[in-house]
N, C-alpha and C positions, 0 to 999 in steps of 0.2 A: 504494500500500500504506500503510495507516495503522498506528498504534502497536499496536492490538489484534491486527492480523494479524501484525506482527513478533513480539509476545509469544507468540502461539500457535505461530508457526514455531519459536521458541526452545524452547518446551516440547516440541514434537514432536521436534526434533533431539535433545534431551537424553534423551527416552524411547526413541528409536530406537537409541541406543548407536552413533552414527556419529561420526567425528572431525571431519568438515568438510562443510558444505553451502553451495553457492553458488546464489543465486537472482538471476536477471537478466532485466530487461525492457529495452525501448529507453530508458526514462527512469529506471530504478532498478536498483541492484545492491546486494546484501547478501551478506556471507560470514559464516557462523557457525562458529566452531571450538570444539570441546569435547574434553576428554581422553576416551579410550576408557574404558569402564567397567572392563574388565580391568586396564588400566594404572593406573587410579586406586587400586584396591585394592593393587596391587603397590607403588606409591610412597607410600601413606599410612603404612604402618608404619615404613619407614626415616626418613621425615620427622619423625615423632614422636620417635624415638630420637635423631636428630641435633639437634633443637632444644633438648632438655634440657641437654646439656653446654654449648651456646653461651650459654644464658641464665645459667649459672653463671659462665662466663668473662667475659661482657659487663660486669658491675659492676667487675671487676678492671681491665679495659681502660679503662673510663670514669674510674675513680678516678685513674689515672696521668696522663692528659692534664689533668685538673682541677687537679692539683698544679702542673703545668708553667706554666700561665698565671699562677698566683699568683707563682711565682718570677720570671717574665718581667716581671710588673707591678712587682715590687720593683726589679728592675734598671732598668726604664724610668724609674721615679720618681727613681732615683739619677742617671741619665743626662740627665734633663730639664733640669738646670741647665747642661748643656754645649751648645755650639754645634757642629754637625756640618759638616765640610767634605766636600762631595760631588763626585763625578766629573762634569765637564761633558760627558763624551763616552764612547763605547765604545772600549776599547783595552786595552793591557797596562800595568799599574801598575808603576812602578819608583821605588824610594826614593833611588837614586843617579843622578847625571847620566851616569855611565859606570861600567863594572865596576871600574875601578881607583881611583875616587874615593870619598870618604866620603858617607854618607847626608845628605840635606838636613836632616831633623829626626829627633830621637829623643823618646821619652816623657820629659816633664819640661822640654823645651826651650821657651823663650819664642819666640812668633812675633808678627809685626806685620802689619798690612794690607799686601799686596803682596809679602811674602816668599815665595819659592818653597818649597813643601813636598814636591813630588814631580814626576815626569814621567810622562805617559801617551803611549805610542806608539800612533799610529793611522795605518795605511797608510804605514808607514816614516817618518812624521814624528813627531818627539819634541816634545810640547807641554808647556811648563812650567805647572804648576798653582800658582797663587798663593793665599795665605791671604786670605780676605775678612773676617777678624776678628783682633783682637789678643788674646793670651792665652797660656796654657800648654797644650802638647800633653798630653792625659791618656791617650789610647789611640790606637793605630794599628790600624785595623779590617781591613786588607788585607795579605796577605803579598806580599813583593817578587816581581816577575816573574809575577804572576797576572793573568788577564783581569778586567776590571771592566766593569760596565754603566753606562749613562747614569743619573745621579742616585743611584748607589750610594754609601753613606757610606764615606769613606776615613779620616777622623780625627775624634776628639772633642777639642774645645778648651774649656778653662775660661776664660771671658772675665774672671773677677774678678781 
């Protein structure tokens, strides 16, 4: 079957007002699906009425996300001068060595290379996470006793 035969078959199916036609030979198979003429008319009117309100609402939705990236870009530029301490594993983040002890670091604390900043529990093992940079803790990005992913940012450090 060549292209002209396929085009003629499509025209025939659309004029015949059938919803589906299958044509099969031992080397070739084609299925042509069309909406029924009666159902086309029934769905055409509601589709027109539904598209008009969506077009009015769409610019409002587009404007809101457009503002959000601008805000994020400003925040990212402020954070770009900071070094991020990231989680080296998946587990549960803890700010304290045990519930009755004080936290390892707070915002504003000075850290040096090798100082323990938190603990991550993975498979009942508590792994001390050490700072890889010297500086001041600017922000703690994770709440205590929450799950963390591999390479998730935990702290922002100002190295200056």
